C-alpha positions in Angstrom: 114.1 -4.7 142.9 112.0 -1.9 143.8 112.7 1.8 142.8 113.1 4.3 145.5 111.5 7.5 145.0 113.2 11.1 145.7 110.8 11.5 149.0 112.5 8.4 150.8 115.8 9.9 150.2 114.8 13.5 151.2 112.9 11.9 154.3 116.2 10.0 155.5 118.6 12.7 155.0 116.4 15.9 156.3 115.0 17.7 159.0 113.5 16.2 161.8 109.9 14.6 160.8 107.3 11.8 161.1 109.1 9.8 158.2 112.5 10.3 158.8 113.2 7.6 161.1 111.2 4.9 159.1 113.1 5.9 155.8 116.5 5.9 157.3 115.5 2.2 158.6 114.8 1.4 154.9 117.9 2.7 153.7 119.6 0.9 156.6 118.2 -2.2 155.2 118.7 -1.6 151.6 122.5 -1.1 152.0 123.4 -4.6 153.0 121.2 -6.0 150.3 118.2 -6.9 153.0 115.9 -5.2 150.2 116.9 -5.2 146.5 116.3 -1.5 145.4 117.9 1.1 143.4 117.3 4.5 142.5 117.3 6.4 138.9 119.1 9.1 137.8 116.3 11.5 137.9 116.5 11.2 141.7 119.9 12.4 141.8 119.1 15.5 139.6 115.8 16.2 142.2 118.0 15.7 145.1 120.7 18.2 143.7 117.6 20.6 142.7 115.9 20.5 146.4 119.2 21.5 148.0 120.5 23.8 145.3 116.8 25.4 145.7 117.2 25.7 149.4 120.6 27.4 149.5 122.1 24.0 150.6 123.9 23.0 147.8 127.0 21.4 149.5 124.7 19.3 151.1 123.2 17.8 147.9 126.3 17.7 146.3 127.4 15.2 149.4 123.8 14.0 149.6 124.4 12.5 145.9 128.0 11.7 146.4 126.4 9.3 149.2 123.7 7.6 147.2 126.0 7.0 144.5 127.9 4.9 147.1 125.0 3.1 147.8 123.5 2.9 144.7 126.4 2.8 142.2 124.2 2.0 139.0 121.2 4.1 138.9 119.2 3.3 136.2 119.1 5.6 133.3 116.3 7.8 132.3 116.3 6.5 128.4 114.4 7.9 125.3 111.7 4.7 126.1 111.3 6.0 129.7 110.4 9.4 128.5 108.0 8.2 125.7 106.5 6.0 128.4 106.4 9.0 131.0 104.6 10.9 128.0 102.0 8.1 127.9 101.5 8.1 131.9 100.7 12.0 132.0 98.3 11.5 128.9 96.4 8.7 130.8 96.7 10.2 134.2 96.5 14.3 134.0 97.1 14.9 137.5 100.3 13.2 137.4 103.7 15.0 137.5 106.3 14.9 135.3 108.7 13.5 137.7 106.2 10.9 139.3 105.5 9.8 135.7 109.3 9.5 134.8 109.8 7.1 138.1 106.6 5.4 136.9 108.3 4.7 133.5 111.4 3.5 134.6 109.5 1.0 137.0 107.5 -0.1 134.1 110.2 -0.3 131.4 112.7 -2.3 133.7 110.0 -4.5 135.1 110.7 -3.9 138.6 108.5 -4.5 141.4 107.1 -1.2 142.1 108.5 2.0 143.6 108.9 2.6 147.7 107.3 6.4 148.0 105.6 8.0 150.4 103.3 9.8 147.4 100.0 8.4 146.8 100.0 10.0 143.3 101.7 6.6 142.3 98.4 5.0 143.0 96.7 6.1 140.2 99.0 4.3 137.8 97.5 1.2 136.6 100.5 -1.6 136.9 102.6 0.3 139.4 102.8 -1.0 143.1 103.7 1.7 145.4 105.5 0.6 148.4 105.6 2.4 151.7 108.2 2.4 154.6 106.2 0.7 157.0 105.9 -2.1 154.6 109.4 -3.0 155.3 
């Protein structure tokens, strides 16, 4: 099982971009179970935040409903995940909080890695990053 980063979701649902189709293709493989993947609740929060920030709250709500249909049991973010995220942020000062939380979910749930187009995950020892083109 791999965690999906928010950028994969946003590229797949968003405006035209070179990563839109590869990310849509990845989601199309996840839906029927060809690829074992899930999101965490932080992804849902980020999607709502981004679309609300863009004054597209209705689209954000629809996106979260869609995601919950695909991923009905997102990983929670626990106290242990926050503690691990803090440890990651101490160890890797350039790491932002949201990425640290996603990395902590990967580590604490013993996932195979994170699917992301964000190279910031590459600095975290023990966290493997996959890109859309890897599938």
